[in-house]
One Martini backbone bead per residue (centre of mass of N, CA, C, O) as a GRO file, in nm:
protein
   68
    1MET     BB    1   6.078   7.529   6.074
    2ARG     BB    2   5.761   7.600   6.246
    3ILE     BB    3   5.417   7.514   6.176
    4GLU     BB    4   5.100   7.597   6.335
    5PHE     BB    5   4.762   7.456   6.301
    6VAL     BB    6   4.405   7.460   6.337
    7LEU     BB    7   4.160   7.244   6.226
    8LEU     BB    8   3.882   7.139   6.132
    9TYR     BB    9   3.673   6.889   6.132
   10PRO     BB   10   3.558   6.707   5.898
   11PRO     BB   11   3.325   6.604   5.722
   12THR     BB   12   3.169   6.365   5.605
   13VAL     BB   13   3.138   6.212   5.311
   14ASN     BB   14   2.820   6.213   5.313
   15THR     BB   15   2.817   6.544   5.360
   16TYR     BB   16   3.014   6.653   5.138
   17TRP     BB   17   2.870   6.480   4.929
   18ARG     BB   18   2.673   6.496   4.630
   19ARG     BB   19   2.382   6.377   4.431
   20ARG     BB   20   2.282   6.416   4.076
   21GLY     BB   21   2.248   6.148   3.949
   22SER     BB   22   2.575   6.132   3.793
   23THR     BB   23   2.640   6.383   3.976
   24TYR     BB   24   2.900   6.524   4.161
   25PHE     BB   25   2.903   6.731   4.465
   26VAL     BB   26   2.942   6.987   4.678
   27SER     BB   27   2.821   7.075   4.957
   28LYS     BB   28   2.746   7.320   5.175
   29ALA     BB   29   2.917   7.203   5.403
   30GLY     BB   30   3.172   7.170   5.228
   31GLU     BB   31   3.206   7.469   5.155
   32ARG     BB   32   3.232   7.578   5.442
   33TYR     BB   33   3.484   7.415   5.512
   34ARG     BB   34   3.668   7.517   5.285
   35ARG     BB   35   3.654   7.819   5.369
   36ALA     BB   36   3.756   7.789   5.660
   37VAL     BB   37   4.034   7.670   5.590
   38ALA     BB   38   4.131   7.896   5.402
   39LEU     BB   39   4.121   8.117   5.620
   40ILE     BB   40   4.322   7.996   5.820
   41VAL     BB   41   4.561   7.988   5.621
   42ARG     BB   42   4.558   8.291   5.539
   43GLN     BB   43   4.609   8.404   5.836
   44GLN     BB   44   4.917   8.310   5.838
   45ARG     BB   45   5.090   8.437   5.614
   46LEU     BB   46   5.253   8.254   5.417
   47LYS     BB   47   5.607   8.244   5.303
   48LEU     BB   48   5.672   7.995   5.082
   49SER     BB   49   5.990   7.830   4.969
   50LEU     BB   50   6.020   7.519   4.861
   51SER     BB   51   6.328   7.297   4.816
   52GLY     BB   52   6.265   7.057   5.000
   53ARG     BB   53   6.171   6.893   5.250
   54LEU     BB   54   5.855   6.766   5.392
   55ALA     BB   55   5.693   6.770   5.710
   56ILE     BB   56   5.399   6.603   5.844
   57LYS     BB   57   5.182   6.651   6.128
   58VAL     BB   58   4.900   6.459   6.238
   59ILE     BB   59   4.632   6.545   6.466
   60ALA     BB   60   4.351   6.350   6.541
   61GLU     BB   61   4.029   6.467   6.690
   62PRO     BB   62   3.750   6.332   6.712
   63PRO     BB   63   3.436   6.384   6.752
   64ASP     BB   64   3.177   6.369   6.972
   65LYS     BB   65   2.832   6.331   7.108
   66ARG     BB   66   2.869   6.512   7.333
   67ARG     BB   67   2.746   6.723   7.560
   68ARG     BB   68   2.851   7.083   7.644
   0.00000   0.00000   0.00000
């Protein structure tokens, strides 16, 4: 079985996490990213019951700052 889906490139660590005093929390941009990824995965409607090995292949294509 092969399952493929494309996820958004995550925000940088500096924009994902925020800090207030000594407490760290996920920023609004981080929450938006988390919800977007959860929605993409939910839309796949996967019914998986894994009992063996799992292989994952990740192809990362970081965005550049070119205007399009």
